[in-house]
N, C-alpha and C positions, 0 to 999 in steps of 0.2 A: 504493501497498501503506499511505505515513504516513499519508496521508486517513481510511482504514475508519480505522486508529484511534487514529487521533483523535475521528472520532465516535463510536468505541466510548466512548472514555474518557469526551467530554462526558454522554454517553447517559448512561455506569452514574451519573455525577454526578448530572445531575439528579434520576434515579431514588432516586440515592439521600437524597437531599433533600428531596425527594417523600415517599420513604418520611416520616421524622421529624417531615413537620409530618401526620400522621394522627393526629385525636384519638380518645377512645373517649368515648359514649356517655353519658346515662342519668346527665351527673355532678349531678344533685341528686338520686337515691339512694342515693348513697354515702358513708360514714363512713372517715372519716379519724381514723385520732390522730396528736396531734402532741405531743411533749417537749419540757420549756426552753423555756412561751412567756410567762414575767414578760416578757420582753425581747428583743430582738438578730432572731436570722434568727426564732425560731419566734413569736415578737410580729406579725412583718411577718408568715409567712407563715400566721399561727391568723386572721386580716385579708384576706390572701387571700385564701385560699379559703372564709371565709365569702361572698365579697360573688360569688366566682364559683360558689355553689349546693352547694357541698360540706354535707354534714352534719360538721360539727369538730367533738369532740372534742379537748379543750387542755388539757393539761397544766402548772401552774404551779406552783413550787415554795411562793411564797405567800402567801399571804390578798390580800397590798396587789394583790400583778403582776394576780392572777384580776378581781376585781373590776374595775381597770384593763380586764382583756380584755372584759368585758365588756360596762361599760357603752362602748366603741367598735366593737362588732359587732349580729350582730339577734339574734332571739332563737331563731335555728335553734342559735347555736354554744353550745356546755356548756364547760366546766369546770368541773376536776379536784386538787384539791390530790396533788401522785405527789413523794415521795422516792425518783430507782430505784436511792436503793441499802440502802432498806431492805424487804427482802422480802414480809416480809406490805403491806404497802403497796402494794408492788406488785399481788400476786396477789389484794388483793380490788378493785383496781381495773379488774383486768381481767374478774374477775367480772364487776364494775357497769359496763362497757363491754360482753361478750356479752349483757344483757341491756338497753344501751340498742341493741344492732345487732340483734340477733334473728336471724332466718333469713339477714339482705343477709351475714353478717360485716362482714366488713372488707377495705376497697377498698386503705385503703394506713395504711400505718404510718412513723411521718417520727421516725427515732429523732433527733435535738441537743442537748437536754437536753446540758451538756457545763463544763467550767472549765480555767482554765488550770493551778491550778498554783503551784510556784512557779518562775519563771522564770529560774535561777542555775548558774554552775557545776560539775563536780557535783560535784568536790570540795569543796563549798560545805555539800553537802546529807547528809541521816540516811536515813532507812528513812520515814519517819513524814512527812519532804518528798515522797516518791514516791508515798503512797498512800491521796492523794485525788483525786488526778487520779485513780488504775487503778481507783479503785474507781467514780467518775463515770463517766469519759467507756469504759471497756470491759465491767467488772463491772457499774456499769448497768446501760449500755447489751444486753447479753448477755440478762441477765436479763427486763427489758420485751420485746426479742425473742424467748424461749421461750413467755413468759405470752399471748401475741398471734397466736402463730402458727397456733398450733388453726381461729383469727379469720379472718387474712388466707389460708388455704390451700384458708377453705369460702367466701367472695371471687374465687378466684382472682385476687388483688391483688397493692399491691406494699412489696417494705420497700425505705425507702430512708435508709441510713444517713452524717450527717455526718462527715465526719471530716475532714482539712486538710492541705497543703501537710506540716504536722506528719507527717502518717504516708507523707510520702516520702524527707521529708528534715529529717536532725537538725541543726535552726534555732542549736538553743534548748538547754545542757542543765535535764532538770530528769522529772517524771514525766508530762507534758504528750504530748510525743513517745511514747515509749515505748508511752503509751495508747493514740496515734495509729495505731503499728505494727500493733499487734495487730488494732484497730481492723481493717486492712486487709486483715487471713492469715482473721478469722472474718465479713469480708463475704462474702467469694473465697469460702470454703466453704458458706459461708450461700446464695446463688449457684447450688452447682451443686451443690446438696442438694435445693431446692426445684424446681428449673426441671421435672423431670416434675410437680410437683404444678401448674405453671401460675404458678407468684408471681414473676413478673421483682423481683431481688433489685438497686439500684443506689448507690452510695455520691455522696459529690458531695468534694469536696477544696478547699474555698479557701481562698484566699490571702488574706493579711493586712485585715485588714475593720474599720470604728473601730466596735464594741460596746461596751459595756457591762463584761464582761467582761474585750476588754484595753489595756484605763485603763490607759497607759503611767504614769497617778502610782499607778496601783497597785500594780501593780509595778514600780516606783522603792520603794513605803511597806515592799511583802514582803520587797528586797530590801536594805536599811537595816533593818529588821530580823534577815538573819539573819548581818547581817558585823558586827554586835554582839557575837553568839555566837560568834564565828568564834574560834580561836586567833592568836595574837602573831605564827604562824612563816604562818599562809597572810594573814594581816594585811602581811608582810610582803613575802611571794611576790605579793600582786597590786599594793600598795600605797593608801595615804588615798586615791589620789584617784581609782582605780579608777571605780565608779559615778558619777562624775559625767565622766568620758569616757568611760561606757558609755550617758548618758543625753544626748552632744553624738552619739555614734554615732550614735540610739535619733529623735535629732532628723533627724540628714542621711536617714534613713533613712525618709521617711511620704511621699515623691513616689512610697511602692512603696503606702502604705496608700490600701482606697478605700475609699469616703465611704458609695457609696450601696449600701444594704443589697440591692439586688433581683436581683445577678445571681443567688444563694443561691437567691432565692426561683422563680429565671423558670426555673433546676435543677429544685427538685423540682418542677416546673411540669408539666415537659417528662415527669418521672421517674411521673409520675401517671396524667400525658392522653397518653401518645403509646403509641400503638397497637403501638410499638417506640421501648419504652428502653431510654437507652446504656446501660453498664457503670457506666461512671466520669462524671463531669463535674466539670472543671477551671471551679472561681470564682475568675469576679475577672482583671482583665490582668495581671495580676503572675503569678500560676501561670498564665498559657495561652502568657505571652510567655520566663517566667525561670524559675520555680522548677519547673513537671513539667518541663520542656526538662531544667531541669541535674542534673534525677531517673536520665537515662537518659544521665548523662556518666561518661567517669572517675574514680575516688577520686578520685586526683591533682587535676585539673579541679574539683573542689565542694570539698574544703579551705581550696584556692588563697583560691576565688570567699568562698566563707563568713572567712574567719581574718579575708577583708577588714576582716565588719564588726565582727569583733572588736577592743573595745577591749585595747591593750597593756599586758602585765604591769609592778612595777613590775621587780620581777628573783628570776624564776621558776631562779633557782640559789640564790637563797638557801635550802638541804631542810635 
């Protein structure tokens, strides 16, 4: 009996693996639209999918980013300047994309554009500090999706939303985590709403990657700028050496940071080309081994492990 159960499990594992490797056909006939292509994941994705033969429409925030990308890709790739927080810009871009794709529709929409915003303790921040990451990471993503969705439905294509392990665990204070938690919720409701239309919706949850947006120097510079504006009471509670101690902790966590961006693009590739795309993808060893498993653990264990990564306050009782 045990032999038959074991055999059945092995067969199911084989079929599950085989199922994930089945791919779509006619890639060269398909259009995909990617946001945030100036650098990082979006830039690598645009170059990768261009080489594979997709008709890539790459949205960049800056002219310099657009020019650099076009210089590294084929004539098939098109770029467009897009600020996802500008509703009129998004509408005009969607109409332009509609004219580009014609009756084929849009096979893939990859919502990748994002910003970290200010990453600092909550009591250092103002409402305005939360606004930018939420405007870009959440409302910008929703705006692009709503405007492109008719084209994706026409192609019975794919929507891929780039979230973060920060959408599963509140690792640091600021607007980044709330924006990513909300992206996860939007992604799940969109996935269920689009199922009847034959549109697959996937969410990618990268761990910690070395990108321009996650530059530790810029993170520290933003923290220092906010520190200068804090009240004497808060400075006394945290202590003058708090930022330096935080930086030491950050340096100690370098082993968590993924230097190679390709795992994220590989997840995008599977979500775009597999006949059976996954609903969620964890990208990066740290996400798979630590962050995502930890997100399923009791809150007490999460707090214990995450608080060990924070610098100690000088005098928290000085209130």
